[in-house]
C-alpha positions, 0 to 999 in steps of 0.5 A, a space after each residue: 478432593 478425595 482423589 487429587 490431581 496426580 501431578 506429572 513429573 519432568 522426565 529426562 528419557 533415561 529412567 529405566 522402566 521396571 517389570 514388577 521389582 526387575 529393571 527392564 531393558 527399555 528406557 523412557 527415552 525408548 518409549 518416546 522414540 516409539 510413540 512420538 517419532 512421527 510428528 505429522 500424526 494428528 496427535 503428535 502434530 498438535 503437541 508439537 505445534 504447542 512446543 514450537 509456539 512455546 519455544 518461539 515465545 521463550 516460554 518455559 518447557 521444563 515442566 510437562 504440559 497441561 493436557 486438557 486445560 481451556 487454553 495452552 499457554 498464558 503469555 503477557 497476561 494473554 491466554 494462547 491456544 494453539 491449533 494445528 492441521 495439515 494438508 497431507 495427513 500421515 495416512 494415504 489420501 486420495 486428495 489433500 485435506 481441506 484446512 479448517 479451524 474452530 475457534 467458537 465459544 464453548 463450555 470449558 473444563 478447568 484443569 485447576 478446579 476440575 469444574 465445567 464452566 457452564 458459560 459458553 465463550 472463547 476460552 483464549 485471547 489469542 489463537 495460533 493456527 498452524 498449517 502443515 503444507 504438503 511437502 511430498 513423500 521425500 520430505 514428509 518428516 520435515 515440519 514446517 509451519 505456516 502460522 496465523 494468529 487470530 
């Protein structure tokens, strides 16, 4: 590969940022607080659901997650895909969202080989479907999941 994959490094949070060659007043943890404190937001909620499943299965979370792989984890030789949705989104709504999941067969991209598989199939053996129920404004930040395994 002319341009190999850039391997993400595990950060601790206290790493200083720099502006040019000068240290900035902020750290990676400051960025994390700003960017990922909203665990109800669609993008953050999905990643948080993956992390919860990894914790429940006692899978290692010491290396950064694979972002665009065919499935999220391997557990006891089973490929696991985690999906998340919510009745009450982070934004104002006129009514609760309809809960839907798709586990249909599809083409898949392999992060290790950087090749799209032309074969249409399900990419995981197990699908964990997490639903964040409506909790109301006072408990909006409390993340509780009802989980079904397909």
